[in-house]
C-alpha positions, 0 to 999 in steps of 0.5 A, a space after each residue: 261695830 256689830 255684836 258677835 255671836 258670843 255672850 259671856 256670863 259672870 255672876 255670884 250665883 254659884 253652881 249649887 242651884 239652877 239660877 245659871 241654867 235658867 239664864 242659859 235657858 232664856 238665852 237659848 229661847 232667844 237664840 240657840 245658836 249663840 256661843 255662851 261662855 261662863 267667865 265665873 259664877 263663883 264671885 262671893 255673894 254681893 261682892 261687886 268690887 271682885 266682880 268688876 275686877 274679874 270682868 275687867 281682866 277677862 274682857 281683853 281676851 274676847 273678840 270685838 263685839 262680844 256681849 258680856 252679861 254680868 250679874 252681881 246685883 245686891 240692889 235688884 228690884 230697887 232703884 238702880 238702873 238696868 243698863 247696856 253699854 256699847 264700848 268701842 270693842 264690846 258690849 256690857 249688860 247688867 246693873 248700874 251699880 259700879 260693876 263696870 268701873 274698871 272697864 269704863 275707866 279705860 275705854 270710850 263709851 259709844 252709847 249707853 241705854 237704860 233697859 226700858 223696852 220690855 219687848 226684849 225681856 223674858 216677860 214684861 213683868 219681871 221678878 223683883 229678885 231675878 233680873 239676871 234671868 228676866 232682863 239681862 239674859 234675854 237682852 244680852 241674847 237679843 244684843 248678841 243676835 244683832 238687835 241694835 243697842 238703841 232699840 233696847 231702851 232710852 239713851 243715858 248720859 255716860 257721865 251718870 253711870 255708877 263707878 266705884 271709888 277704886 284707889 289708884 297707885 301713886 309714885 313715891 321717892 323709892 317706888 310706888 304705893 298701891 293697895 290690895 284690889 282682889 284676892 283669888 281662890 289660891 289666896 294670892 293677893 292682887 294689888 293695883 300696882 301695874 306690872 309694867 312699873 316694876 318690869 326691868 327693875 330690881 324690886 321688892 314689896 313691903 307690907 307693914 314691916 315685912 319686905 318681900 322679894 320681887 320674883 318672876 315665878 312662884 318657885 324662886 323661894 322656898 316652899 312657904 315663903 312669900 314672894 311678889 311677882 307680876 301675875 298673868 293678869 298684869 298686876 303685881 301680886 303677893 303670893 306664898 310658894 305652896 301656900 296662902 298669902 291672904 291667910 299667912 300675911 293677914 291681908 285683906 282688900 284695901 291694905 296698903 302695899 309699897 313697891 320699892 325699887 332697889 337703888 
């Protein structure tokens, strides 16, 4: 599979500073004809777990061969590797810190390299604090422009790629047990319970001693009341109609969530 001319960007850089613009400038220096799409730059600083969730959910909506450059990089300048990965349906570029965990768990790796060939960097002496600009952006641009991934660096064993210890959903006698894996800007609490598990069933969610009804839309309960549904991302989420479930229910990442099927 050849790379496409589409490159996406995801980071925790925000939009108040010029960091994202610099990356786009470097990409344009390599190939001004590339189509660059921002996934988000509003990941909370250093939140690799949130970054991998967002990238995992955005990835399927792009054409095969898209190059995804992701930079949430608390270990920048340290011992963590800079990598590029060829999956069967796309390419990933970024730090080897678990940022690609969700995708690697569900897709085959064709080839992976450590980015050791500096001729594809912005400069052979990159900043120790901004590999997004000096390594990942230009490498991604070269990759999306047709440079073969094997030319970017030394091959690495895919089994050595860092993956985060993400909890899994487990079956119970009455349903399944999962946990909170992400909270969006609306305060919707997204679990790791796949939506297909509850499809076609009468179901509810329990959080501690609270039972929350399973619904299809946000408007099926009164304003201010909690509900559970399958979100557009395909996971069971807990929301509050016209409210914020995170604050109202005092939920955070890793909290246990039970899905219960009505008998």
